[in-house]
N, C-alpha and C positions, 0 to 999 in steps of 0.2 A: 652288407650286401655287396659282394665280389661279383664281377660278370666279366670274365677274363676272354683272352684271345682262343684260348684252351674251349672255353664254352661255345664261343661261337664256331669254332670247328666242329664240335660236337653236334650244333645244331644244324650246321649244312650237312652233315652225315645223315643226321635223321630225317630233314627233309628231302634228301636224295632217296632213303629208303622208302619214305611214305610215296614218294613219286612212282619207285619200282612197284609198290603194291597197289597204283591205281589212283592215285590222288592226282587229277589233272587241272584243278584251279590254282593258278600261278598267286593269285592273291592270297591264298590259304597257305601255299608253301613258304610264300614270303612272311606272314605272320609267324610260322614255327620257327624260321630263323631268326626273328628279332626277340621272340619274347624267352626271358629267362626261367625256364621251366624250373631249373635247381632252386630258386627263390621260393617257389612256391610248395614246396616239399620240407618236411622236416630234415636237417642238415644231416642226419646219418644215411639218409638217401641220396645226398647229393652226388655222389660218384655215379649213380645209376641213373639220374634225372633224365638223360637224353636216349634211354633205350626206350623200346616201345613196348612199354609195359604200364599198366596201373599200379598204383601205390596207397598204401593206406594214407589220411591227412587228419585222422581225428572225429570223434563223435561218431565212429563205425561207419565212415563215408570214405571215399576213393578218389583220388585224382585219376580222371579216364586215362587209358592208354592214348597216346597221341596220335595214332591211325584213326581211332574212334571219334576224337575231337575233330580230325580233319576230314573224315568221312559226313559226320553231320553237318559239320559246317557248308562243305561242298554242295550237301542236296539243298542248301538253304539258297543256293545263288547270290549270295549277299552283295549289294550295290552300296557304293557311298551313301551316307544319311539315311540308309534305312533304319526304321525304328523297329528295333527287335526286341521280343520279351523273351529272356530266359528263365526257365524254371530249375530250381538248383545251382545256385552259384556256385556253392562249393569251394574249392581253394581259389576260383576266381581266374583258372586257366583259361577256360572255354570263354569266359568274359572278355579276357583280355585279348584274345585270338580275334574276337569279334569286335573290339573297339578298335584295334590297330588295322583292321580291313575298313575302318571308317564307319561302321555302325553306330547308330544311336541306342544303346543298351540299357533294356529296365529290368532287372533281375530279381529274383525273389528266392531265397534260402530259409529254410523252416528250422535249422539247427543254430540255435543261437549263439554258441561256441563259435561256430564257422563263420556265420556273419560278423560276428565282431572282430575276428583276425583278418579276414578279408577285407572289410572296410578300412582297416588300418594298412594293409599291406599294398594294395592298388595304388594309393596317391602316391607311395613311396616309389614306386615303379612308373611314375606319371601315367598311370591308366585311370582314364576318367569316364567311366558309364555315367548315363544319365542318372540313375537313380538304383541303389542298393538297399533292397528292403528284405525286412525280417517278416515273414508271413507263409501262408497256406500257398502252395504252388498249385493245390487244385482250383483254387479260385482265381489264379492270375491277377491281373491289376487293372480291372474293369474302370477305373478313373483315367488309365493314361491310354485306354483302348481306342481307335482298333489299331493292331500291329502289322508291318509288313511281312513279318513272319515271326514264329514262335519255335524255340528249341527246349525239349524237355530232355534232361541229363540224368534222368533216372527210369527205372523200368515201370511202367505203368500197366495195370492189368485191363483198364480201358482208357479211352480218349476222354479226359475230363470235357464236359459240355459246354463250362464256362469258358475254357482255352479256344474251343471252335468257334464259339461267338465272338470272340475278341480278335478275330483274324479278319484282315481286311479281304475283299472279294479280288481275286489274283493272287492271295498270300498263301506261304508254305507252312506248314505246321510239321516239324520233323519229331518224332517220338518214339523209343524202344517200347513197343507192346508185348506184354505177356509176363507170366509170374516168376517163374524160374530163369528160363530163358527167354529172352525178347527178339522180336522179329522188328527190325530197324523198318519203321513205316513212315511215308511222306503222304501230308494230305495237301491237295490243293483246292482252296476254295473257290467253285465255279460262279456261283451266286449265292444269294441268301440262303438257300436250302440245300445246294448240293456240292457235295465235295467228291474230287478224285481221289483215288488211292492206289499207292506205289508201295510194293514191298520191297525191301534190299538183305534178307538173309539175316542169319542169327547172330546177335551180340550179346553181352553179359552185363547187366548194370545194378546198382543197389537198387532196392526198390522206393517207388514213388509213395511217400506216406502221406497223409493227410494231417491237418492242424500244426501249431507250431510246438517246439521243444526248447 
């Protein structure tokens, strides 16, 4: 589990690139500088880990492009001790960004293979989410609701009603909406029944599937 000065230099370059691409939240950029993304990838991709690209991670899933991770995280406006529900743990890289920013993260992954790998990896990196859970992301985690914010890291054809119900009033839900290409969508819960919707252009994600695998 090497994490060298060279890796640190590459992370600093990546953070600078993300800033040039429009990421303004310093806490997001600091987290990108801290987290050893190369350790979340298969070692054959290690040399490319700090490029702004997505890579395969097993179970037909990907680790998102750093810009996408940073963009989604920035939309959440994370504050220390925010209680955040993450749908799609994947490699755990997005989880790590949120934890490093001081959030209390509850994460759900439907692919058992990824769930088991990530559950072993994160403690080795001293990244400690509140809960990693193997389950159906469409259902969220009602036993732990309500959440200050919810982040969905897979493309969904609709916004699952269960997730909307688990969001605090004033809370933010960030979700890529659409089948083949997705529109990054932010919902802000105004009261019991009303949500304000904002859209932020096209992104590409693996699909959000129901049930566990």
